[in-house]
N, C-alpha and C positions, 0 to 999 in steps of 0.2 A: 295251734300255736300262733301268737300274734307276731307280725313283722316288726323289726326294729324300726323305730321312727326317727328320722333325721330332719333337723331344721337346718336348711342350707341357705346362707345369705351371701349373695354375689351379684354385683351390679353390671358386670361385663356380660352382655347377652349371649355371645357365641360360646364362651367358656361355660357360662351357667347352664346353657341348654345341653351341652355335651355331658357335663357332670351329672345333671339331673337325669337325663335319659340313661346314662350308664348305670347309675345307682338303682334306678327302677328296674333295669334288666338284671341286676345283681340280686334282686329280691327285697330291697328295702322299701319302706313306706317313707316318702320324702315330701316335704313342702319347701318350695323355693321362693325366697323373698329377695327383692332387688334394692330395697331402700331400708336402711337401718331404723328409720323412724316408724316403719310399719311392722316391725318384728313382734313387739309385745302384744299388739292387738290380735295377732294370729297365734301367739305362743300358747295361751292357756287352753284354747279349744283343741290345739294339736297335741300338747303335752309330749314334747320329744324326749327320746332316750339319750340323744347326743346332739350337739350343735357343731356345725362346720361354718366358720365365719371368715369372710374376707375382712381386711382391716380398712382399706380405703373405700368407704361407703358414703353415699350422699346423706346429709342431715345429721345422722348419728353414726360415728365411725365404730369399727369393730372393738376398739379398746373400751369405749364407753358402753357399748352394747354388752360386752362380756362382763364388765363390772356390775351392770344392772342385773343380768341373769344370775351371776354368781351370788349376789346379795339375797336373791330370792330362793335359789336352789344350789346350796353349798356343794353338793356331791355330784352335780351334773357334769359329765365330760364335755369339754369344749376344745375343739381343734381350730387353730388359726391356719388359714390357707392364703398365703400372701407372698408378694415379691419383696416385701420389706424385711430384709434378713440381716441388717447390721445388728451387732450385738446389743446396742441400746434398744432397738426395736423389739428384739426377742425378749429381753429382760422385761421391758414394759408390758409385753403381752402376757408373760407368766405372772407378773405382779398383778395384772388385771384379773387373773383367774384362769387363764388358759391352761390346758393340761397337755397339749402337744402342739407342734408347729410343723407345717409342710411348706417347703419352698416352691414357688412357681418358677419355671414349669415343672409339672409333676405327671406321673402316670396314674391312671385310674386304679391300677393294681396296688400301687403304693398307698393310695388313699383308702382303699378297702381294707388293706392290712392294718393300717393305723387305726381305722374305725373299729375293726374287730379287736385290736389290742386294747383300746380304751374301754370298750364294752367289757372285756374280760377283767381288766384291772379294777373296774368299778362294779363288778358283780352283776352285769347285765347281759342277758342272753335271749335267744329266741323264745325260750320258755320262761321268761322273766317273771311271769305271774305265779308260777308254781315253785320256782327256785327260792329257797330260803337261805339266809346267811349261814355259812358254815361256822362262823366264829361269833361268839357273844361279845358284844362291844360295850365297854363301860360307858355310863352316861357322863361320869367325870373322873379325873385322875388328879390326885394330889401330888404336886411336885414342889417340895419345900414349902415356901410361903406362896406358891402359885397354885392355881386350880386350872386344869385344862379340860375343856368340853370337846372331845374329838368329833362328836356328831355334828356340831355346828361350828367347828373350827374357831372356838373362842378361848382366849387365854386371859385369865384374870390375874393381874399382877398386884403387888401390895398397893399400888397407887392408881391403877387404871385398867381398862379392858382393851384388849387388842383383838381385833377381828382379823384373823389370819386368812391369807389368800388360800385357794385350794391347794396349791403346791406346798406352801408352808405347812398347812395342816396335815397333809399326807406324810410329809417328811417328819414332822414332829411325832405323829402317830407311830411311824416306823421306828423311830429312835426309842420311844418310851415303852413300846410293847415288848421289847427284848429285855427289859429290866436292866441288870448290870452286865449283860452279855455284849460282846462286840457285834455291831451291825456292819456287815460287809459292804464296802463301798459299791461294788458291782450289784449286789442285791438291791440297794437303794435305787441305783440308776435304772435297773430293769423294772422294778416294781412301781416307782413313782414317776420316772421319766419315760419309760418304755423302751429305751435303748441306752447303751453305755458309750455313745460317741464322745469324741473329744470335747465338742461344744457343750454337751450335757454335763460332762464331768466338770468343766469350768463353771457351769451354771450351779451345779451342786455346791461348789465352794462358796459362791455368793450367798446361797440360802443358808448354809451353815453359819456364816458370819452374821447374817440377819437374826437367826435364832439366838446366837450368843448374845447379841445386843438386847434382844427381848428379855433375856434372863439376867440382865445386868444388875437388877435390884436385889438379887440373893447371891451372896458369895459362896454359898454352899451348893449351888448348882453349876455343873461344869459339863461341857461337851468336849471330850478329848478326841484328838485326831491321832489315830495309830497309822503311821505312814506305811503305805503299801497294803493296808488291810481295810480300815474303815473307821468307825466311831464308837465311843462309849458315852452314854448319857448317864452322868452320875449325880446323885443327890446325897451329899455327905451327912 
């Protein structure tokens, strides 16, 4: 069985060395890069299963790096590990394509748990080469006058094409795969965000509002909020 491969980007040498050594001891295969501009030159040879990115990096910051990686690899889990924890910073990170956030200072145990959680959410494990998807995924989904391509996070509206962020794509996939059934709010938070903390709950509200705006060209499409429960995605 192959080891899980982690691309770790951190320019602070002491922290970087501690995290690098600790993850090696935990059994991961890891490459550590200190400059955002040097990441992609190493990326394709290493082909990571998950990325752990600092935000404040020389030359190319974590947001830019995440956006570039996400454009090439829509389903790759990306964890931001940073001291920038104001709400606008967190929202910007998720909009760039991040799938999780860890605040500095942090423990190695928390980092490992979050890495494992992201790998499970994205169907990646130690036996990743032999594990097949349990669920058959449609190549495209018709939603009124819209067409949604879940594998590449692309939403075709009557007037334009919207390239969804990883978080937006996973949220829309969760809403639409339930048909006309209620999608529980807690289930969304646990499966798309990884936990149901207050901050993530507020973040979910922001993303629901964004999806409603995306579907504004078709009055027959509605995302209903059921207070205390969750959401209904309706195509009338």
